[in-house]
Structure formats: C-alpha cells, structure tokens
N, C-alpha and C positions, 0 to 999 in steps of 0.2 A: 424758255419754251413748254408749249401746250401739248404735243404730240408725243404720244408717248412711244410707239412701237407699229408696222406696218402688224395689221390683225391678221390680214384674209386675202385671197385674191379670186377675184372670180373668172371664169374664162368661159368662152364657149368653143362649142366641138363639134365637129363633124361624125365622132366614131367614138362614143362613151364605153361602148368595151375596151376600146384600146387605152381608155385614160383608168379605166379602172383595173384593169390587170396591170400595167402600169405601177399605177398608183400603188394598190396593193401588194402583187409578187414582185416588182422590182424595186422601187423605192420602198416599200415597207409600212405605208399608211393604213389605218384602217377606212374601211369604207361604211359612212353611217349615214347614207342616205337609205330615206325609208323604203325605197322603191326604185325602180330603174330609168326613171324619167330624169334623170342628173347621178351625179356621184359626187359625193361629200368626203373628203381623206382629212382623216384625225390623227392628229399625231402627238397630240398631249391632253391636256383637261379640257381646252376650248372645247367647244360644241364641234367646230372643223376649223381648218385653217383653209382648204383651196376647196372650193365647190364651181364645177362644169356642169352646165346646162346645153342641150343640143340646140345647134343653128347651124346655115349653111356656110358656115368658115370659122377659121381654127384663129381663134385670138383673146387678148387678154380682152375684158369687159370692164372692171373694175381692181384698183387698188384700194383696198378697205384700210383706211384709218385711225388709230384709235386716239383718241382726245382723253388726256387727265380727268375729265368732269364734265357735266352737264355746262357749267358757268361757261367754261374753256371753249366749249361746240359750240354755243350760242354764238361766245362773241368771236372767233373765227367766221362764222357761219356771216354774222354782221359784214366784217370788215372786208371780206371777198364781197357780198354784196355791194357793197360802198366804193369800192373801187371797180365798180362792173363788169365783174364775175356775172354770169349765168350760174344760178342756183335752183339745184330741182329737189325737192324733202317727199325722202321715200314714204313711198304710203306706209301704213300699220302691217299690209299684208307682207313687203318689200323684207321692212324689219324685222316680221317674226323669219321669216326664209332667214335671213342672214345672224339670226338669232341675237341680236340689239335691241336695246329702248329704245333709238331712233338714229337718222342717219338723212346726209344730205349728199347728192353730189353734185360733180363739177369738170371740169376738164383746164388742165395746164396749158400754157401756152404754146405746148408743143402738139398741143392734141392729145395726150393721155388724160386715160377715163380713172377720175378723180372720187373718193367715197372717205366723210369721216363718219365715224360714229360714237355712240359713249354707252358703255354700259350693256357689256354680255351677258347673258342668259350661261346661268350658271349651267354645269353640264356633270350628269353624277356616274357617266359613261365611260371605267378607268381604260387606257390605250391599253391597246395587246395588241403589236406587232405582228401581220398575217406572214411576215417573214422573219421575224427572230430580230429586230430591234430593240435594242435594250430603251433606249431613247432619243428622242433628240432635246436639241438645246432652244428653247422658248421662250416660256414663261412671262415674265418683265418685258422681257428683249423680242419678243414678237415672233411671226412665221420665220424669218432670216430676214434677206433682202432680193431687194428688186433691180435688176437694171433695166431703163428705157430709154427711148431714144429722146434725145433732147431737141432736134428740128432742126431748124436753119437757124434759130439764132440761143445757141448753147447760152451765151452767156444772159440773156435776157430769160430763158426758162432758169439759169441757175438762181436769181434773181428773184423769182416767185416765190422758192422755196425756202431760201434763205432769207429773206427781206421780209415777203408776205407770212409763209408757214411758218417762220421760225425754225427750220432744220440747220445742221451747223455744220462746216467747212471739214471733212476726214481729210482729204487729198487731194491732188490735180495734176493727174496722169494725162502725158503726152506721152506717145509713143509711135511705132512704125509698125503698122502689121505684118507680118512673115511675108518672104518673096520679093522679088526681084523690086516691082512695080507696088509695091504695098503701100496702102495708101498711111499719111499722118492719122490718130484720132485724138480725140481727147476726152478725157472719162472723169467726172465730179463726184467723187464720194462723199455722202450726205449722213449725218446720223440723225437720229430723234434724242428723246429724253429717256434714255437707258445704254448702258454701255459696250453694245453692241458697236464695231468700230463702223461699221456703215448700214444704213437699212434702204437706204437708195442709192443709185447710181446714175446720172444722164451721160447718154454720152453721143458723139457727134458720129454717129451711125444710123442707120434703117431698120426696120424689122416689118415684113410682112403680116406679124402677130401682134408687134405693138409691144413684145417683150422683148430683148433680146438675151436675157437670163434669169432665171429665179432660182435662188440658192435656200436648200434645207440644210441645217447643219445638224451631222448624230455628235452623240456623246464621245465615241469611242471611234479610234482609229479601226478597230478589228471590224468594226459595223461598217465604215466606207468600203472598209477592203473587200467584204463579202458583197456588198453590194456593185463594188465593182464586177465581181466575178458573175454575177449573175448576169448586168448588162453583157457582160462579152459572152457569158455562157445563151443568150439570146441573138447575137450578134448585132447588138444593137450601134448603132452607129456615134463614136464619139466626135464633140465638138472640142474638147482639148484632152490629153492622157493628163495621166496623175501628177501633181506638182505642187508646189506652195509658194501661197503668193508673198510680196513682200510687204504690199501696205498692212495688209492684215494679219498674213500669217496663217491661211487657212492653209487646211494641207488638203484637198481636193480634187475632181476630174467634174468633165462635162458630160452629159447624155444628153444626143437628140430625144426629148421627147414625142408623146403626140402631138403630131398637126403642127411637126416640122420647133415645137418649143421646148428650147433649149434647159435644163438644168442642171445646177450646181450642186453636187453632193461632195460636204466635205467634216472637218474637224479641228478644233484648237484654235477657232479664230480669236483674232485678240480682243479684249474688251477693257476700256478705255474708262482712267477720272477727268471728266472733261476737265474739272476745274484745274487742273494743271496739264492742258495739251498745245500744243501749237500746231494747226496744221500743215501737212507734210506737200510738198511736190517733189512728183517723182518721174520718170524716163524709163524704169525698166518695170515691169509687172510681177516679174518670178523670181525666185530665189534659185530652183532649178526648177524642170520639167513643164505640163502644161505646152505640150507642141499643141497647136491650134489648127482645127479646120474648121474652114466656113460652110457650112449646112447648106445643100444645094437649093 
C-alpha cells in the first residue's frame, strides 16, 4: 500500500467568516491564511489540514491523499491513466498553495474529487490553539478521516479504493437509520498505511456538499468536552449527541459546521496493527449514545 494518510481537505464556501469563526473559536484550530481571501486551518506541524476558498456553493473540492514518496506517486498516476481515469496534473502555483511538491487530481467512480501528492513543505510555525486545545491526533496518521457518498454502485466504488488505490478494509457496517421507516444503509470503512482504524468511509447515502462528515481527533477527552460546551454555548445544531462507536472505539459528537457540513469531534480512536487484523462486519454502530439527527 502506498497511500500514507488523508493529508488535507479543500472546501469551497459562501461564508468564509463563518468558517474562520467555527474553525478557530469552536474547533480550536489556527487560521494561518495570509489574508482574508481564504481560511487555512492548522492543527499540527503541517502547514494546514483544511483550506477553504470562496465560491457560490458549500462543498468539498478535494480530498488530498499523501503518497509514500515520489516513486509511488508516479506509479499511481500511471496506473490510473492506464485504467482510463482522467488525470489533471496540478500547476506549480496550485502545488505551492497546497504546500506540496507535486499533485495530480482525479475523481472516483462516485464523482468524489481526489488529489494525490508527495512531499509537503515543512512549516516552522508552532501550533497554538486559540481555544486552548492541547493537541490533535495527526502526525503520520494524517488529518483524521472523512466519509463520502459511495454513489449508486457502492461495490464498484469500494473496488476502486481497494483494488486500484490499495486501501484496506476495516469494517463493513450494515444498519437501519433511526425512525419508523428509517432506510437501511451500508458503510464501508477503509484504512491507509497508518494505524488509524479508518481514514475513509464510503456510504450508501447522498450529500449535497459531497462529504457526509469529516473527523478531527483530539488527544484529551476533556478537550472534546470543552469543544462540546462551546458548541452548546453557541446553540449550534448537533448531528449526533455524545457517544462511542463500536468499530473504532471513538468517543465523539457530531456538530453541523459551516455550509451544513458535519464534523465529528472525538478522542480515543482505535489504532491497529494491520499485520494481524481481520476486517469486521457490524450491524450496530455504537456502544452507547450518538442519537443521530439528519440535518436539513
């Protein structure tokens, strides 16, 4: 496997001010953008993990996947081109904006926008949370995880990520959403070449923003609790109450962020030795809590 981690996410937004406030004062990230024309959220030693730029819609514009090196980067690009996927090589100015040496862009079979890069620029700016968060769990495990729509052919999208990109299976969840006529959904959880239980999940659900949720993991349960307090103090809508997941053991809650994009804020996520792991199948998402509400 050559994909190391989920390195960054790019969003477009109709309200940069709301992203700036949510990212710094609610989540506790640093905004390191050079001016007010964008929002660049830093949570660790990397230049940034989330970049938001203005547009007329609130959506994900790229999921940035870090490759193990330049050779692996080139080999994946060749593989995708051979299999007929349209590839766009990023320009030097675009690479500089992302703080990477080089990247290329494509889309998965469900239409989700992907970027693959190698060698991010070193950043000497120390992370200091404006909300007092001690640290986020990132490093070699990357930003966290993201859940995206799997499209009409969930199995085909799953095959792309496992057979073409080389991600590994973590869990296959089949469950019924709450409510008398709640639909049955399936979520395939996938891991990259790091110990995080999953860096990606694809779900049999639609999403107008292109992302069902993104997860940021904090080091300390008290930081999660204080973030929960900030969310409640601002009367922000929750997509799920506090709870603990079964498959990755994450203790977390879900808040609806700018543009209706949900964020999971958690701690204590499972880290796995993949040399001795059997992918699981589950039908229950949570040990307790996580009363879900689908945002309007």
